N, C-alpha and C positions, 0 to 999 in steps of 0.2 A: 487377504480379502475379507470384507465384511460389508454387508449392505447395512446403509443408514437407515434408523427408525421410521424416517419422514423424509419424503422430498414432494415439497408443496408444490404444485403446478399452477403456474400463471393464470391460468383460466379459472381455478378453484378459489385463490384466497386474494382477491383484487382488494385494493386498499383505497377506497374512493377518496376519504377524507384527504389524501395526500397528492389528489390531481389537480391542484391549484394550478394556473397559468403562470408562467415563469415571471417572477417579480424583479425588477431593476433594483440594486442595493448595490453596496461598497462603493471603493473607489480605488484610484490607481496613484501612487506616489512614485514622481518621475524624478530620478535622481540623475541620469544621463540622456542625452540627446538618442544615443544608440537603442534606448528602449522603444523610442517611434518607429523603428522598423521591426519590430517584432509584436508590439500592441500597439494599434491604431489609436491616435489621440481621441477617437469614437467610440471606441472599445466600452462596454458597459458589464459590470458581473449581472447576471441573474440568480436567483436560487429557484432551482427546478424541484426541489422536494423537503419535506421537514418532517419534523415530530417523531425523528428516532430518538436511539438512548444515545450511542457516540458510533459516529460513521467515520469509516475505513477502507482502506485496500481497493480504490476505485477501479475498474478492469470495463475498457472498453472490448466489446464482443463482436465484432466485424461481421460475422456471418450472419446475424439477426438485426444489428445496429441497435443493441441495447448495452446498458451499463449496468455491471454489477458491481455490488459494494457491501459490505460488513457492516452489520450492526452488532457492537460486541457485547454489551449486557444485556441486550435481547437475543444473543445466541441465536442468530439469522445470519444468511446472505439475501441481499434483497435484489431485485431487478427491476430498472427502470428504462422504460421505453419511449420512444419519440412522440406519442400520444400523450405523454405525461401522465402515464399509468404507472403504478408502483406495486409491485408483487412479490411476496414470500416466494424465492427460489429455491433455499434450504433450509430446515429448522426441524430439531435442533441441529446445531454443529458438535456441542458437547453434549453429551447422551445422561450424565449423570445428575445428582443434585449441586447447588450451589447457591450461595448467599445472595440474595437480591443485589444488584448493581455492580457485581463481579464482571470486569471484561474476560467474560469465559468462553467468546466465540472466535471467530476466525478475525485476521486482521488482516495482511497482504494477501492478495492473490492475484495471478500472472495464468498464461496459458504455455504450456510447452510447444514446442515447433509441431506437433502433431494435432493440437486444439484441444488438450484436456486441460481441465481447471486444476491448478495447483492451488493450494490455500496453506496459509502458515495458521496454526491454529494453537489459541493461547491456553484453553482448558485442556484439551486433549495431550497439547506439549510435543506437537509432532508437525511434519511437513505432509500433506495427504494428497494424492492426486483422486480427482472424481472423474470416472470411466465414462464416458459418453457414449450414449444409445442413439445412433446417429439419425434413426429415423424417427426420433422423439421430438424433432426439431419444434420451437426453439430452444425448448428446457432440456437442461443437462439432467440426465436421469439415469443414474448408473451407480454400480458398487465405488467403494472407496479403497485404494492402495495405499498403505503406510510408506511412504518413502524413506522418512526418517524419524525414529522418535527417541534415539539414545547413542549417546557418543561414548564408547569405551564403557559400555555396560550401564551407565548413568542416564537417568533422563533428562532430557532436554529442560532448559528453564522454561520458556515461553517463546516459541519462535513467532518474531514479529514482522517481518519485510522480507521479501523474495524477489527474484529478477530470474528471467529464463533466458541463458545464452542461446544462440542461433543453432549449436550443435548439439542443443539438449541439455547442457549444464544447468543445475538450478545453485543460486547463490541465495543465503539467506543469514540473516542475522537473529540473535538469540539471548537477548537481554531477559532480565527477572521482571518483566512486567506485569506477570500475572500476580506476583505476591505483593506489589506494591498498596494494592486496596484490598487484598483477601483477609479477612478476620483470622487471626491464627488459631482462636479459640474454636473455630466453625469445625463441624465433623467434617472429617475429611480434606482439612486445609491441606494442600499442597506443600510438600517440604523439596526444598531447593538441593538437589543431590552433586551439580558442578558448582564448584569455587571460581566460576570465571564467567564471564559473557562471551560468548564466541561468533565469530564471523566463519560462516561454513560454505562448504562447495560439496552438493551430490552430482557426481559425475553421470553423464549418460547412460553410463554402465551400470550405476545403482550404488556405487561406492560414497561413502562420508569421508570428506576431509576436513579437518580444521585449518583453516587460513588463517586465523589469527585470534588472540586472546588477550590483546592489551588493549583495546578500545573499551572505556569505561561503560560506554552505555550504547552498544550499537544499535543504530535503528534502521532509516531508510538507505535505499541501495540504488544506484543506477549504473548505467554502463554509457560508456561515450559512444557516438554513433559508430565508430569502427570497433569497437569493444576492446580496444588496447586500454584503455582507462577504466577505473572501478571508483567510484564515489560513494564514499560511507559517512551518514550523519553520525555525529554522536551527541545525544540530547543531555546528559548531565556527567557531570557539574559544568565542563566547560559547554558552551554551545559553539559546535564547530563541525565543518565539513573534512573529511578527507579524502584524499586523492591516492590511487595505488597503479601502479603499471601491472596490468595483466600478461602475464609471461603465456608462451606458445602451449604450453603444457597446462594452463589453465589456474596455475599459481599466481601467486599477487607479490609484488615486490616494491622497495622505494617509497613506503608511504609517508607522506607527508602532509601539513596541515593544507588545505585549499581555501577555507575563508574562517576566521572566527568572528563570531559576532557574540561573543560571551557579553561583552559592555552595552551592546545594543538594546536599547529600552524597548518596551512593547512586550504583551503577553505571548507566549507560545515559544516551543522550543525545535529546534532541528529535528524533523520526522520525515515522512516520507517525501519523495521528489520523481523528476523525471526530466528526461534531456530533448531538446528539440533536434533537428536534423543538422542544424548548424553547430551543436555542442554547448548551446546555454541551458542551465539548469534552471528550472523552476521548483524551488525548495521549499518547504513549509518550515518557519522559523518565526523568530520574534516580530511581530506587527504584521505577519500575514504569509503571502507567498514571495518569497525574495525571487527576484530573477538574477542570476549570476551569469557574466560572461566566460567565456572560455578559459579566460586569463583569471577569473577569481574574483572580478570586480563585481559589486554589488550596484546594479544599475536601476533597480527600481522595486518597488513592492505593490502586488494586490492585496488590497485592504478589504477584509472582510467583516460583517458585523458578529462573527463566531470565530473562534481559534481554530485555523485549518489544521487537520492532521495530515493530508495524502493528497496526492492529485495525478490524473492521466488524460492522455491524450483521446480524442473521440470525435467521432462522426467521420464520414465516407473518407473525407480530404485531411483526417489527423490533424484539423486546425483549432480544434475546440478544447481547450483546458477543462476538464472536470475535476472539482476540488471537493473534497469531503471537509465538513468542519461541524465538530459539534455534533449537534442534531438535525443537520441538514446538510445538503449537496448543490452545489453551486457551480455555473460554468461561465466561460468568458472566452470569446473568439480571440485567435491571435493571427499574426500575419504570416508565419510559419508553421509547418508541419513538425508533428513529434512522431517517433517510431510507435507504431503500433503492434502489440503481440500477433 
């Protein structure tokens, strides 16, 4: 366990330029009448914050009603509160030197059953838990514990997304995203040690297990409401979503293609996703945030001015979908709630 060099408190680093009122924007592409039961015809997409480097990993924190999200090239975790204020929550995530523009910070964020912040960290090539000092609410302000940074003695690639199971197990993907825009000639450039891109589980007891190594570019993750199915997005070369049965022991089996959108036009690739209480997926992909039924049918798309990367349910009722998209954060009200961590 070690302390981070900086934890930025919300009261200290307010960013007033990011406090603009939500702006209506975007549109809804309706492909099936079933979408009307999930998203009202009058629902509007709103931009709630902007001017970031590359946003990812949105996470609603129920205990203080705020949204955390990653800004990868700016090496920071940010916090948006319902009064429209945006503050630096943690910076830096990666403490060493790095070339400008590299996606070096955290990516996916989640909470474990005890309320600790769990982060997938590109530059640190690890899964880490930020220990909470509970008398300093609403700010997470504590040391960091490394949950996983090596598999069989070799450094992980660059953990991307993660989810927490109700029993405390952490599932995460480990594609080579860090290397995609990191100059090989740069001092200290990371070297890939594993010859595959893995899907892993960290058990509640702390054991790291490899679940799959045959997904070309594993990315976003989501459980079905009963946690008996695991959805995994594959970013490239095929744009598709896989679904697996989750065994009683936490392993996975019977993987199959849930939806293939390789030929779908539009910018964007399968990335982060979430599942509502009815089992429908809200998955970032070609053209926006795809709404996919339990049976794997694409029934509509939330279209944004920027390419989305991830999404999360939020607000007290869990019926607001927050969406990270390149330099901004958006939201839209839904008619059904999603599971909150």
